[in-house]
C-alpha positions in Angstrom: -77.4 79.1 27.5 -76.7 80.8 24.2 -75.4 83.9 26.1 -73.0 81.7 28.0 -71.6 80.2 24.8 -71.3 83.6 23.2 -69.4 84.8 26.2 -67.2 81.7 26.2 -66.1 82.6 22.7 -66.1 86.4 22.9 -64.0 86.8 26.0 -60.9 85.0 24.7 -61.2 86.8 21.4 -61.3 90.2 23.1 -58.4 89.2 25.4 -56.2 88.1 22.5 -57.2 91.2 20.5 -56.2 93.6 23.4 -53.0 91.8 24.2 -52.0 91.8 20.5 -52.3 95.6 20.4 -50.0 96.2 23.3 -46.3 96.7 22.7 -44.1 93.7 22.9 -46.3 91.3 21.0 -48.7 88.6 22.0 -46.1 86.2 23.3 -44.5 88.7 25.7 -47.9 89.7 27.0 -49.0 86.1 27.6 -45.7 85.5 29.4 -46.6 88.5 31.7 -50.1 87.1 32.2 -48.8 83.7 33.3 -46.2 85.3 35.6 -49.0 87.4 37.3 -51.3 84.4 37.5 -48.6 82.3 39.3 -47.9 85.2 41.7 -51.6 85.6 42.4 -52.0 81.9 43.1 -49.0 81.8 45.5 -50.2 84.9 47.3 -53.7 83.5 47.5 -52.3 80.4 49.2 -50.3 82.5 51.6 -53.5 84.4 52.5 -55.5 81.2 53.1 -52.8 79.9 55.4 -52.4 83.2 57.3 -56.1 83.7 57.7 -56.7 80.1 58.8 -54.0 80.3 61.4 -55.2 83.7 62.6 -58.8 82.3 63.0 -57.5 79.3 64.9 -55.2 81.4 67.2 -57.6 84.2 68.0 -60.9 82.2 67.7 -63.2 85.2 67.3 -63.2 88.9 67.8 -62.0 92.1 66.4 -58.3 91.2 66.6 -58.8 88.4 64.0 -60.7 90.6 61.7 -58.1 93.4 61.8 -55.2 91.0 61.4 -56.8 89.3 58.4 -57.4 92.6 56.8 -53.8 93.7 57.4 -52.5 90.5 55.9 -54.7 91.1 52.8 -53.4 94.7 52.4 -49.7 93.5 52.8 -50.2 90.8 50.2 -52.0 93.3 47.8 -49.0 95.6 48.0 -46.6 92.7 47.4 -48.6 91.8 44.3 -48.6 95.4 43.0 -44.9 95.7 43.4 -44.0 92.2 42.0 -46.5 92.1 39.2 -45.1 95.2 37.4 -43.8 94.6 33.8 -40.1 94.1 33.6 -38.0 96.7 31.9 -37.2 96.0 28.2 
């Protein structure tokens, strides 16, 4: 329990420390974090909808597995492209 509480305090302190060091200041870095979190949540929802519909449509088999993996790869590429820092 003590380790959990130490981690609960230590992780935010380290995150704030690392984000403060990066160029642009803490406020700009936190804005980027929020933007990426929103994007990740949206893409996660898209993945859940796509994988659920694929499972219902194809029931079982290799086709559903490959299609689900393909959706995951496409969404990962979209995240990598959209989550880049904006030019200053």
